[in-house]
N, C-alpha and C positions, 0 to 999 in steps of 0.2 A: 515425559518428555516434552518440553518446554513448545512457544510457538516460533519463536527463531530458530531451537534446534532442527524442528524440520525442515525449517524454510532453508536454512543450509545446506542438508542433507537432499532436498530435492536441486539443488545449484549444482551442488557437484557430482550427481548422478546424472543430470538431463540429457550427457549426449546417449547414456546408455538406455534411454528410454522413449524412445519417439513413439514406441506404439499407448504409451500413457494418455490418458483423455486430456485436453487441452484445451483453453481458450487465451486466442487473442484478443488487447483490448483496443482498438479503432476509433475514430472521431466519431460517437452518437452508435457505437453499434461493439457488436461482441462475435467474434467468428469460431465455430467451434471443430474442431479437427474430425478428419475423419475417424478417428478412432473414439472421438464421445458423440460422434454421429451413432455408432455403432451399439455402444457402454450406454451408452444415454435412452436409446433408442429413440431420436427424436425426429425423426422423420413420422412419428405418428401424431405426432401434434403439430396447432399451429401458432404457439404461443409460448412465451418464455415470463413467468415472473417474476420480477426482481426485487431480495429484500434481505434484513440486515438481520444482527442477533438483536433481541429485545433491550440490549445489556450495552449496545451500540448507540452512538446519534451519529447523524449525519456527518458530523466534522470531524471523528476520529473512526470510525468503521475500518476494518481492514479484512471481515469475512463478509464476503456477497453472496446470497445464498441463487439458484437459478434452478426452479421449478419453471419445467415443460407442461403445457397444458392447452386444453382447446376449451377454457373460458372464454369470453368476449373479452375484443383486445382493450386495453385502458393507459394511461400510462405510464402505469408499470407494470403492464404486463402485456410485450412488446409482441409484433408480428415476427415468427420464424422460416425461413425459406431454404430448403435444402441448395448447394452448390448446385453444379453443372453434372451430371449425371451419379449424379447423390454424393460428391465428395465437398466434403463440410457440411456446414449449417450457418447464417448468419442472420443472427438476433439485431434488427435497426430501430430506430426509432427511439434511440438512447438517450437524447442528448439532454432532456429535462432529468431524467435521471441521473445522469454524470454528473450534469451541474450541482448537483448538493452533495453529492458526495467528494468529497475535497481530497484524501487520497486516490482516490481512482483518478479526477480531474487532472492531479500532477503527476499522476501515470503515463498519461496521455501526452505527456512533451520530452518522454525519454524515447530513446531507440527502442526500433523494433522488438530485436529480440527482447530486452528487459520488458516487453508489454507482454508476450508469451508468457504462461502462465499454466501450470499442471494444476486441473481440476483435483478434489479429495471428497470422501465422502465422510458425512456426519450420520455415522448409523443410530444414533442414537435416537433422531427424530427424523431421520432418512429421506435426508434432502443432500445434494450435492451443491457445494460451494466452492470460490476459489477467493487465494487471500492475496491482496495488493500492498500487505506493509506500510506502514507510516511513511508518507513521504513530506517530510519540513518544504512547505511551499506560501504560507503565509508569511509576506515579505514586512517589514517595522524600520522605521529609520526614526522617528519620535518616539523614542524608547521610555518619555514619561504614560503614553497612553498604550502599554502594556499591560497585559491583564494579568490578575494572581491566578494562575492555572498551573496545570501540569504538562507537563510539552517535552519534546526532544525536540531539541536547537540547533542549531549551526549557527558561528561569528563569522560574519568576515570583514575586509575590508577593502576597498576597491575591489569586490568580486573573488575574493581572494579568502580561502575558509582556512579561519584561526584556530578554533575550536569547534568543537561537537561532543554534546550532553544532554542531560534532562532533569529535569528536575519537578519538583510537585510544587515547583511557587517561582513560574517567569518572572515576576516583577524585582520577587526580594534577589535573585540569583543575577540579572541582569546588572542590577544596582551593586551587588559584592563585586560585582568584575572590572563595572568604571568605579568602583573606590579601587580595585588594586594597578588598576591603571591598562588592562588586558587591552589589545588594539580592536577597536572594530568599529565600525558605522552600517554595518547593515544587520539583523538580526532576520534569520528564517526558522521558523520553527511551523509545529503540526498539534495540535490539542491531543492530550490522550488523558483526557479524565478519568476515561472509565477503565482505564488499567492501571494495575499494581504497582507498586516500586517495580517488584522485582521484575514483572515485563519493561516497565519503562527499562530498564539498564540490559536485560539484552537485546531490544532494540536501538539500543547507544551502543552499545559493542558490535552489534550487525553493521550500524553505520557509519561505527570506524573500520573495524575490518574491511567493508568496501573501499573506503578512502586507500589505507594502506595498499591494498590490491592492487587500485591504479595509480596510484602517483608512488608507492615504493616508500613511504613514509608516513607516518604519525601526522598530525595538524599539530603546527607550528605551538600551540600553547596545550595540547594534549599529550601525558609526559607520561602515560600508562596506557596502554590498549582500557576496556569499557570494562566493567566490575570491579573499579576499583578503585581506592580516593587518589583522587588526583590533580 
């Protein structure tokens, strides 16, 4: 099962899963639900270490590991405090960490319901994590400065999305769109250098589906949903 399939299933079942441990992203902090406090036994610990997988970079990481501990506090090992009467828990002083994680920083601009994420456990390394998903947030209007990077991107004109796509070479793809006279004056993108072609296509489909869910139609220059030639 792909990462994107797991995320879609979690979204569809969210109203049945109120007891599943979750975390809500806030500016400079993480709020863990009461069920997370119970299942992760957060009350036993004073700090929480934040990390990303070894094969990810801060620019493209989507899986964020949380490791509660009683080691000394540091930049990446932040203080944790239970809520009043033990309801929920808050991990604070995460501003520096969040500013380094592009997808987390972008997600913080979304509505609260989009910032609540269910926790999952990687049993191979016995660690809990949450998945934020790639969030196109880097904006560029001077297209001569676009990098030759793998990316998920949104084209827009005057603030209106015209196309959602993915590519292994963003500079080449944008050059092709300018030649084909597709209208856009801004590109929003996120780097996906550590993702496979299949994973990029999965996340392209995910964002197209969300657009269709919100707008009722495809973006004007997406003629089919993701994972197909368009």
